[in-house]
PyMOL Python script that loads the backbone (N, CA, C, O; Angstrom):
from pymol import cmd

cmd.read_pdbstr("""\
ATOM      1  N   MET A   1     -10.889  -1.808  38.185  1.00  0.00           N
ATOM      2  CA  MET A   1     -11.126  -3.241  37.701  1.00  0.00           C
ATOM      3  C   MET A   1     -10.489  -3.243  36.682  1.00  0.00           C
ATOM      4  O   MET A   1     -10.482  -2.335  35.850  1.00  0.00           O
ATOM      5  N   ALA A   2      -9.710  -4.555  36.618  1.00  0.00           N
ATOM      6  CA  ALA A   2      -8.730  -4.821  35.577  1.00  0.00           C
ATOM      7  C   ALA A   2      -9.367  -4.858  34.298  1.00  0.00           C
ATOM      8  O   ALA A   2     -10.568  -5.122  34.240  1.00  0.00           O
ATOM      9  N   GLU A   3      -8.701  -4.622  33.264  1.00  0.00           N
ATOM     10  CA  GLU A   3      -9.384  -4.745  31.637  1.00  0.00           C
ATOM     11  C   GLU A   3      -8.836  -6.157  31.387  1.00  0.00           C
ATOM     12  O   GLU A   3      -7.704  -6.578  31.625  1.00  0.00           O
ATOM     13  N   THR A   4      -9.968  -6.843  30.817  1.00  0.00           N
ATOM     14  CA  THR A   4      -9.727  -8.374  30.282  1.00  0.00           C
ATOM     15  C   THR A   4      -9.267  -8.155  28.789  1.00  0.00           C
ATOM     16  O   THR A   4      -9.816  -7.649  27.810  1.00  0.00           O
ATOM     17  N   THR A   5      -7.729  -8.888  29.065  1.00  0.00           N
ATOM     18  CA  THR A   5      -7.458  -9.214  27.240  1.00  0.00           C
ATOM     19  C   THR A   5      -7.684 -10.330  26.791  1.00  0.00           C
ATOM     20  O   THR A   5      -7.449 -11.370  27.407  1.00  0.00           O
ATOM     21  N   THR A   6      -8.208 -10.253  25.566  1.00  0.00           N
ATOM     22  CA  THR A   6      -8.472 -11.645  24.736  1.00  0.00           C
ATOM     23  C   THR A   6      -7.442 -11.945  23.904  1.00  0.00           C
ATOM     24  O   THR A   6      -7.051 -11.138  23.061  1.00  0.00           O
ATOM     25  N   ILE A   7      -6.874 -13.217  24.079  1.00  0.00           N
ATOM     26  CA  ILE A   7      -5.509 -13.832  23.521  1.00  0.00           C
ATOM     27  C   ILE A   7      -6.597 -14.913  22.731  1.00  0.00           C
ATOM     28  O   ILE A   7      -7.487 -15.629  23.190  1.00  0.00           O
ATOM     29  N   ALA A   8      -6.084 -14.682  21.274  1.00  0.00           N
ATOM     30  CA  ALA A   8      -6.700 -15.723  20.063  1.00  0.00           C
ATOM     31  C   ALA A   8      -5.124 -16.531  19.689  1.00  0.00           C
ATOM     32  O   ALA A   8      -4.146 -16.038  19.127  1.00  0.00           O
ATOM     33  N   ARG A   9      -5.308 -17.911  20.221  1.00  0.00           N
ATOM     34  CA  ARG A   9      -4.529 -18.738  19.765  1.00  0.00           C
ATOM     35  C   ARG A   9      -4.190 -18.746  18.161  1.00  0.00           C
ATOM     36  O   ARG A   9      -4.914 -17.963  17.545  1.00  0.00           O
ATOM     37  N   PRO A  10      -3.479 -19.286  17.549  1.00  0.00           N
ATOM     38  CA  PRO A  10      -3.302 -19.175  15.983  1.00  0.00           C
ATOM     39  C   PRO A  10      -4.291 -19.579  15.163  1.00  0.00           C
ATOM     40  O   PRO A  10      -4.518 -19.063  14.069  1.00  0.00           O
ATOM     41  N   LYS A  11      -4.723 -20.226  15.503  1.00  0.00           N
ATOM     42  CA  LYS A  11      -6.293 -21.147  14.487  1.00  0.00           C
ATOM     43  C   LYS A  11      -7.234 -20.156  14.729  1.00  0.00           C
ATOM     44  O   LYS A  11      -7.729 -19.660  13.716  1.00  0.00           O
ATOM     45  N   ALA A  12      -7.634 -19.711  15.868  1.00  0.00           N
ATOM     46  CA  ALA A  12      -8.496 -18.682  16.424  1.00  0.00           C
ATOM     47  C   ALA A  12      -8.140 -17.265  15.602  1.00  0.00           C
ATOM     48  O   ALA A  12      -8.881 -16.659  14.829  1.00  0.00           O
ATOM     49  N   ALA A  13      -6.955 -16.973  15.955  1.00  0.00           N
ATOM     50  CA  ALA A  13      -6.304 -15.424  15.232  1.00  0.00           C
ATOM     51  C   ALA A  13      -6.426 -15.696  13.756  1.00  0.00           C
ATOM     52  O   ALA A  13      -6.948 -14.678  13.302  1.00  0.00           O
ATOM     53  N   ALA A  14      -6.217 -16.534  12.787  1.00  0.00           N
ATOM     54  CA  ALA A  14      -6.351 -16.727  11.376  1.00  0.00           C
ATOM     55  C   ALA A  14      -7.970 -16.888  11.075  1.00  0.00           C
ATOM     56  O   ALA A  14      -8.380 -16.414  10.016  1.00  0.00           O
ATOM     57  N   ASN A  15      -8.644 -17.356  11.717  1.00  0.00           N
ATOM     58  CA  ASN A  15      -9.718 -17.255  11.504  1.00  0.00           C
ATOM     59  C   ASN A  15     -10.648 -15.946  11.934  1.00  0.00           C
ATOM     60  O   ASN A  15     -11.795 -15.694  11.565  1.00  0.00           O
ATOM     61  N   HIS A  16     -10.091 -15.461  12.514  1.00  0.00           N
ATOM     62  CA  HIS A  16     -10.402 -14.085  13.044  1.00  0.00           C
ATOM     63  C   HIS A  16     -10.007 -13.212  11.575  1.00  0.00           C
ATOM     64  O   HIS A  16     -10.956 -12.734  10.953  1.00  0.00           O
ATOM     65  N   LEU A  17      -9.054 -13.078  11.212  1.00  0.00           N
ATOM     66  CA  LEU A  17      -8.538 -12.444  10.010  1.00  0.00           C
ATOM     67  C   LEU A  17      -9.230 -12.670   8.878  1.00  0.00           C
ATOM     68  O   LEU A  17      -9.481 -11.779   8.066  1.00  0.00           O
ATOM     69  N   GLY A  18      -9.668 -14.178   8.722  1.00  0.00           N
ATOM     70  CA  GLY A  18     -10.240 -14.659   7.933  1.00  0.00           C
ATOM     71  C   GLY A  18      -9.114 -15.362   6.659  1.00  0.00           C
ATOM     72  O   GLY A  18      -9.400 -15.385   5.462  1.00  0.00           O
ATOM     73  N   VAL A  19      -8.052 -15.802   7.145  1.00  0.00           N
ATOM     74  CA  VAL A  19      -7.075 -16.136   6.456  1.00  0.00           C
ATOM     75  C   VAL A  19      -6.523 -17.716   6.904  1.00  0.00           C
ATOM     76  O   VAL A  19      -6.930 -18.070   8.011  1.00  0.00           O
ATOM     77  N   SER A  20      -5.852 -18.470   6.345  1.00  0.00           N
ATOM     78  CA  SER A  20      -5.173 -19.549   6.767  1.00  0.00           C
ATOM     79  C   SER A  20      -3.953 -19.097   7.789  1.00  0.00           C
ATOM     80  O   SER A  20      -3.370 -18.013   7.762  1.00  0.00           O
ATOM     81  N   THR A  21      -3.704 -20.227   8.721  1.00  0.00           N
ATOM     82  CA  THR A  21      -2.693 -20.032   9.364  1.00  0.00           C
ATOM     83  C   THR A  21      -1.377 -20.031   9.259  1.00  0.00           C
ATOM     84  O   THR A  21      -0.628 -19.652  10.159  1.00  0.00           O
ATOM     85  N   SER A  22      -0.884 -20.608   7.759  1.00  0.00           N
ATOM     86  CA  SER A  22       0.037 -20.297   6.959  1.00  0.00           C
ATOM     87  C   SER A  22       0.411 -18.776   6.299  1.00  0.00           C
ATOM     88  O   SER A  22       1.510 -18.241   6.152  1.00  0.00           O
ATOM     89  N   THR A  23      -0.849 -18.337   5.988  1.00  0.00           N
ATOM     90  CA  THR A  23      -0.670 -16.854   5.773  1.00  0.00           C
ATOM     91  C   THR A  23      -0.680 -16.062   7.042  1.00  0.00           C
ATOM     92  O   THR A  23      -0.324 -14.887   6.961  1.00  0.00           O
ATOM     93  N   LEU A  24      -1.022 -16.521   8.150  1.00  0.00           N
ATOM     94  CA  LEU A  24      -0.721 -15.770   9.394  1.00  0.00           C
ATOM     95  C   LEU A  24       0.693 -15.853   9.684  1.00  0.00           C
ATOM     96  O   LEU A  24       1.317 -14.858  10.052  1.00  0.00           O
ATOM     97  N   TYR A  25       1.199 -16.923   9.545  1.00  0.00           N
ATOM     98  CA  TYR A  25       2.708 -17.026  10.242  1.00  0.00           C
ATOM     99  C   TYR A  25       3.611 -16.192   8.941  1.00  0.00           C
ATOM    100  O   TYR A  25       4.668 -15.604   9.168  1.00  0.00           O
ATOM    101  N   ARG A  26       3.049 -16.264   7.731  1.00  0.00           N
ATOM    102  CA  ARG A  26       3.713 -15.599   6.797  1.00  0.00           C
ATOM    103  C   ARG A  26       3.631 -14.019   7.104  1.00  0.00           C
ATOM    104  O   ARG A  26       4.597 -13.286   6.890  1.00  0.00           O
ATOM    105  N   TRP A  27       2.559 -13.606   7.557  1.00  0.00           N
ATOM    106  CA  TRP A  27       2.119 -12.161   7.410  1.00  0.00           C
ATOM    107  C   TRP A  27       3.446 -11.554   8.909  1.00  0.00           C
ATOM    108  O   TRP A  27       4.184 -10.573   9.002  1.00  0.00           O
ATOM    109  N   GLU A  28       3.215 -12.549   9.670  1.00  0.00           N
ATOM    110  CA  GLU A  28       4.019 -12.157  11.013  1.00  0.00           C
ATOM    111  C   GLU A  28       5.721 -12.214  10.606  1.00  0.00           C
ATOM    112  O   GLU A  28       6.541 -11.529  11.217  1.00  0.00           O
ATOM    113  N   ARG A  29       6.084 -13.111   9.514  1.00  0.00           N
ATOM    114  CA  ARG A  29       7.422 -13.013   9.345  1.00  0.00           C
ATOM    115  C   ARG A  29       7.888 -12.095   8.158  1.00  0.00           C
ATOM    116  O   ARG A  29       9.056 -11.748   7.979  1.00  0.00           O
ATOM    117  N   GLU A  30       6.669 -11.702   7.262  1.00  0.00           N
ATOM    118  CA  GLU A  30       7.333 -10.782   6.175  1.00  0.00           C
ATOM    119  C   GLU A  30       6.671  -9.150   6.457  1.00  0.00           C
ATOM    120  O   GLU A  30       6.981  -8.278   5.646  1.00  0.00           O
ATOM    121  N   ARG A  31       5.954  -8.872   7.381  1.00  0.00           N
ATOM    122  CA  ARG A  31       5.337  -7.562   7.547  1.00  0.00           C
ATOM    123  C   ARG A  31       5.618  -7.146   8.750  1.00  0.00           C
ATOM    124  O   ARG A  31       5.072  -7.600   9.755  1.00  0.00           O
ATOM    125  N   PRO A  32       6.470  -6.271   8.754  1.00  0.00           N
ATOM    126  CA  PRO A  32       7.178  -5.494  10.193  1.00  0.00           C
ATOM    127  C   PRO A  32       5.904  -4.849  10.901  1.00  0.00           C
ATOM    128  O   PRO A  32       5.912  -4.812  12.131  1.00  0.00           O
ATOM    129  N   ASP A  33       4.773  -4.319  10.182  1.00  0.00           N
ATOM    130  CA  ASP A  33       3.735  -3.644  11.087  1.00  0.00           C
ATOM    131  C   ASP A  33       2.636  -4.859  11.704  1.00  0.00           C
ATOM    132  O   ASP A  33       1.934  -4.506  12.652  1.00  0.00           O
ATOM    133  N   PHE A  34       2.490  -6.202  11.207  1.00  0.00           N
ATOM    134  CA  PHE A  34       2.005  -7.080  11.777  1.00  0.00           C
ATOM    135  C   PHE A  34       2.222  -7.207  13.295  1.00  0.00           C
ATOM    136  O   PHE A  34       3.355  -7.118  13.768  1.00  0.00           O
ATOM    137  N   PRO A  35       1.092  -7.425  14.086  1.00  0.00           N
ATOM    138  CA  PRO A  35       1.469  -7.681  15.474  1.00  0.00           C
ATOM    139  C   PRO A  35       2.088  -9.045  15.913  1.00  0.00           C
ATOM    140  O   PRO A  35       1.755 -10.159  15.508  1.00  0.00           O
ATOM    141  N   ARG A  36       2.989  -8.756  16.760  1.00  0.00           N
ATOM    142  CA  ARG A  36       3.820  -9.821  17.326  1.00  0.00           C
ATOM    143  C   ARG A  36       3.052 -10.598  18.467  1.00  0.00           C
ATOM    144  O   ARG A  36       2.348 -10.096  19.343  1.00  0.00           O
ATOM    145  N   ARG A  37       3.340 -11.924  18.267  1.00  0.00           N
ATOM    146  CA  ARG A  37       2.783 -12.991  18.954  1.00  0.00           C
ATOM    147  C   ARG A  37       2.972 -12.705  20.657  1.00  0.00           C
ATOM    148  O   ARG A  37       3.806 -11.918  21.104  1.00  0.00           O
ATOM    149  N   ILE A  38       2.256 -13.313  21.291  1.00  0.00           N
ATOM    150  CA  ILE A  38       2.551 -13.142  22.954  1.00  0.00           C
ATOM    151  C   ILE A  38       2.836 -14.513  23.294  1.00  0.00           C
ATOM    152  O   ILE A  38       2.026 -15.356  22.907  1.00  0.00           O
ATOM    153  N   LYS A  39       3.994 -14.937  24.046  1.00  0.00           N
ATOM    154  CA  LYS A  39       4.393 -16.238  24.401  1.00  0.00           C
ATOM    155  C   LYS A  39       3.284 -16.653  25.671  1.00  0.00           C
ATOM    156  O   LYS A  39       3.389 -16.040  26.733  1.00  0.00           O
ATOM    157  N   LEU A  40       2.324 -17.615  25.532  1.00  0.00           N
ATOM    158  CA  LEU A  40       1.507 -17.924  26.936  1.00  0.00           C
ATOM    159  C   LEU A  40       2.425 -19.050  27.676  1.00  0.00           C
ATOM    160  O   LEU A  40       2.286 -19.041  28.899  1.00  0.00           O
ATOM    161  N   GLY A  41       3.048 -19.710  27.326  1.00  0.00           N
ATOM    162  CA  GLY A  41       3.954 -20.781  28.011  1.00  0.00           C
ATOM    163  C   GLY A  41       5.095 -21.514  27.332  1.00  0.00           C
ATOM    164  O   GLY A  41       5.644 -20.816  26.480  1.00  0.00           O
ATOM    165  N   PRO A  42       5.603 -22.732  27.475  1.00  0.00           N
ATOM    166  CA  PRO A  42       6.601 -23.040  26.606  1.00  0.00           C
ATOM    167  C   PRO A  42       6.243 -23.526  25.380  1.00  0.00           C
ATOM    168  O   PRO A  42       7.092 -23.447  24.492  1.00  0.00           O
ATOM    169  N   ARG A  43       4.900 -24.138  25.059  1.00  0.00           N
ATOM    170  CA  ARG A  43       4.532 -24.536  23.858  1.00  0.00           C
ATOM    171  C   ARG A  43       3.136 -24.023  23.115  1.00  0.00           C
ATOM    172  O   ARG A  43       2.408 -24.557  22.278  1.00  0.00           O
ATOM    173  N   ALA A  44       3.084 -22.405  23.983  1.00  0.00           N
ATOM    174  CA  ALA A  44       1.448 -21.961  23.582  1.00  0.00           C
ATOM    175  C   ALA A  44       1.881 -20.264  23.096  1.00  0.00           C
ATOM    176  O   ALA A  44       2.763 -19.640  23.685  1.00  0.00           O
ATOM    177  N   SER A  45       1.187 -19.765  22.080  1.00  0.00           N
ATOM    178  CA  SER A  45       1.452 -18.193  21.814  1.00  0.00           C
ATOM    179  C   SER A  45       0.067 -17.915  21.225  1.00  0.00           C
ATOM    180  O   SER A  45      -0.771 -18.675  20.740  1.00  0.00           O
ATOM    181  N   GLY A  46       0.085 -16.598  21.417  1.00  0.00           N
ATOM    182  CA  GLY A  46      -1.151 -15.953  20.729  1.00  0.00           C
ATOM    183  C   GLY A  46      -1.179 -14.639  20.459  1.00  0.00           C
ATOM    184  O   GLY A  46      -0.173 -14.032  20.826  1.00  0.00           O
ATOM    185  N   TRP A  47      -2.135 -13.921  19.859  1.00  0.00           N
ATOM    186  CA  TRP A  47      -2.257 -12.593  19.609  1.00  0.00           C
ATOM    187  C   TRP A  47      -3.327 -12.044  20.275  1.00  0.00           C
ATOM    188  O   TRP A  47      -4.287 -12.773  20.527  1.00  0.00           O
ATOM    189  N   ARG A  48      -3.333 -10.893  20.605  1.00  0.00           N
ATOM    190  CA  ARG A  48      -4.054 -10.014  21.516  1.00  0.00           C
ATOM    191  C   ARG A  48      -5.149  -9.712  20.256  1.00  0.00           C
ATOM    192  O   ARG A  48      -4.722  -9.442  19.133  1.00  0.00           O
ATOM    193  N   VAL A  49      -6.490  -9.779  20.526  1.00  0.00           N
ATOM    194  CA  VAL A  49      -7.295  -9.657  19.496  1.00  0.00           C
ATOM    195  C   VAL A  49      -7.617  -8.314  19.151  1.00  0.00           C
ATOM    196  O   VAL A  49      -7.978  -7.972  18.025  1.00  0.00           O
ATOM    197  N   ALA A  50      -7.415  -7.168  20.630  1.00  0.00           N
ATOM    198  CA  ALA A  50      -7.297  -5.978  20.236  1.00  0.00           C
ATOM    199  C   ALA A  50      -6.386  -5.514  19.094  1.00  0.00           C
ATOM    200  O   ALA A  50      -6.788  -4.736  18.228  1.00  0.00           O
ATOM    201  N   ASP A  51      -5.128  -6.024  19.121  1.00  0.00           N
ATOM    202  CA  ASP A  51      -3.885  -5.697  18.427  1.00  0.00           C
ATOM    203  C   ASP A  51      -4.299  -6.312  16.910  1.00  0.00           C
ATOM    204  O   ASP A  51      -3.852  -5.655  15.970  1.00  0.00           O
ATOM    205  N   LEU A  52      -4.847  -7.119  16.678  1.00  0.00           N
ATOM    206  CA  LEU A  52      -5.228  -7.670  15.502  1.00  0.00           C
ATOM    207  C   LEU A  52      -6.208  -6.807  14.861  1.00  0.00           C
ATOM    208  O   LEU A  52      -6.108  -6.370  13.714  1.00  0.00           O
ATOM    209  N   ASP A  53      -7.399  -6.535  15.876  1.00  0.00           N
ATOM    210  CA  ASP A  53      -8.032  -5.590  15.040  1.00  0.00           C
ATOM    211  C   ASP A  53      -7.772  -4.145  14.707  1.00  0.00           C
ATOM    212  O   ASP A  53      -8.367  -3.563  13.800  1.00  0.00           O
ATOM    213  N   ALA A  54      -7.046  -3.700  15.320  1.00  0.00           N
ATOM    214  CA  ALA A  54      -6.419  -2.462  15.181  1.00  0.00           C
ATOM    215  C   ALA A  54      -5.711  -2.398  13.880  1.00  0.00           C
ATOM    216  O   ALA A  54      -5.919  -1.487  13.079  1.00  0.00           O
ATOM    217  N   TRP A  55      -4.771  -3.484  13.642  1.00  0.00           N
ATOM    218  CA  TRP A  55      -3.818  -3.943  12.280  1.00  0.00           C
ATOM    219  C   TRP A  55      -5.002  -3.815  11.339  1.00  0.00           C
ATOM    220  O   TRP A  55      -4.913  -2.933  10.484  1.00  0.00           O
ATOM    221  N   LEU A  56      -6.126  -4.581  11.369  1.00  0.00           N
ATOM    222  CA  LEU A  56      -7.210  -4.482  10.581  1.00  0.00           C
ATOM    223  C   LEU A  56      -7.499  -2.973   9.973  1.00  0.00           C
ATOM    224  O   LEU A  56      -7.318  -2.559   8.828  1.00  0.00           O
ATOM    225  N   GLU A  57      -7.990  -2.325  11.093  1.00  0.00           N
ATOM    226  CA  GLU A  57      -8.476  -1.261  10.821  1.00  0.00           C
ATOM    227  C   GLU A  57      -7.392  -0.148  10.166  1.00  0.00           C
ATOM    228  O   GLU A  57      -7.816   0.775   9.471  1.00  0.00           O
ATOM    229  N   LYS A  58      -6.002  -0.310  10.438  1.00  0.00           N
ATOM    230  CA  LYS A  58      -5.070   0.360   9.774  1.00  0.00           C
ATOM    231  C   LYS A  58      -5.122  -0.140   8.270  1.00  0.00           C
ATOM    232  O   LYS A  58      -5.061   0.577   7.271  1.00  0.00           O
ATOM    233  N   GLN A  59      -5.211  -1.135   8.305  1.00  0.00           N
ATOM    234  CA  GLN A  59      -5.152  -1.875   6.501  1.00  0.00           C
ATOM    235  C   GLN A  59      -6.158  -1.089   5.873  1.00  0.00           C
ATOM    236  O   GLN A  59      -5.871  -0.266   5.004  1.00  0.00           O
ATOM    237  N   ALA A  60      -7.332  -1.297   6.267  1.00  0.00           N
ATOM    238  CA  ALA A  60      -8.344  -0.763   5.991  1.00  0.00           C
ATOM    239  C   ALA A  60      -8.590   0.615   5.571  1.00  0.00           C
ATOM    240  O   ALA A  60      -9.288   0.905   4.600  1.00  0.00           O
ATOM    241  N   ALA A  61      -7.770   1.779   6.619  1.00  0.00           N
ATOM    242  CA  ALA A  61      -7.631   3.092   6.450  1.00  0.00           C
ATOM    243  C   ALA A  61      -6.650   3.383   5.276  1.00  0.00           C
ATOM    244  O   ALA A  61      -6.827   4.390   4.590  1.00  0.00           O
ATOM    245  N   GLN A  62      -5.708   2.602   5.047  1.00  0.00           N
ATOM    246  CA  GLN A  62      -4.806   2.802   3.749  1.00  0.00           C
ATOM    247  C   GLN A  62      -5.074   2.197   2.722  1.00  0.00           C
ATOM    248  O   GLN A  62      -4.457   2.268   1.660  1.00  0.00           O
ATOM    249  N   GLY A  63      -6.182   1.441   3.002  1.00  0.00           N
ATOM    250  CA  GLY A  63      -6.800   0.977   1.676  1.00  0.00           C
ATOM    251  C   GLY A  63      -7.764   1.928   0.696  1.00  0.00           C
ATOM    252  O   GLY A  63      -7.920   1.780  -0.516  1.00  0.00           O
ATOM    253  N   ARG A  64      -8.481   3.135   1.714  1.00  0.00           N
ATOM    254  CA  ARG A  64      -9.218   3.872   1.604  1.00  0.00           C
ATOM    255  C   ARG A  64      -8.341   4.919   1.102  1.00  0.00           C
ATOM    256  O   ARG A  64      -8.675   5.408   0.023  1.00  0.00           O
ATOM    257  N   GLU A  65      -7.352   5.336   1.626  1.00  0.00           N
ATOM    258  CA  GLU A  65      -6.601   6.382   1.329  1.00  0.00           C
ATOM    259  C   GLU A  65      -5.876   6.078  -0.336  1.00  0.00           C
ATOM    260  O   GLU A  65      -5.667   7.001  -1.124  1.00  0.00           O
ATOM    261  N   VAL A  66      -5.586   4.710  -0.623  1.00  0.00           N
ATOM    262  CA  VAL A  66      -5.133   4.389  -1.715  1.00  0.00           C
ATOM    263  C   VAL A  66      -6.242   4.680  -2.888  1.00  0.00           C
ATOM    264  O   VAL A  66      -5.895   5.048  -4.010  1.00  0.00           O
ATOM    265  N   ALA A  67      -7.540   4.489  -2.533  1.00  0.00           N
ATOM    266  CA  ALA A  67      -8.454   4.431  -3.088  1.00  0.00           C
ATOM    267  C   ALA A  67      -9.035   5.923  -3.710  1.00  0.00           C
ATOM    268  O   ALA A  67      -9.546   6.117  -4.813  1.00  0.00           O
ATOM    269  N   ALA A  68      -8.778   6.883  -2.635  1.00  0.00           N
ATOM    270  CA  ALA A  68      -9.143   8.060  -2.977  1.00  0.00           C
ATOM    271  C   ALA A  68      -8.463   8.798  -3.842  1.00  0.00           C
ATOM    272  O   ALA A  68      -8.859   9.926  -4.136  1.00  0.00           O
TER     273      ALA A  68
END
""", "prot")
cmd.dss("prot")
cmd.show_as("cartoon", "prot")
cmd.util.cbc("prot")
cmd.orient("prot")
């Protein structure tokens, strides 16, 4: 059976991360480790929720390393 991939459009992705859409776009532009958008159509794009979650986990792990 095929695995379902959930795609979050910009507003939903920003909400998922707890930031504004402008912060989401800034992170995409300025952070090389931030997940890249997926083109869904001529005027639509989004992020894989699994990629966003993995990025959040990585950020949290790095924060724990710095605090230790």
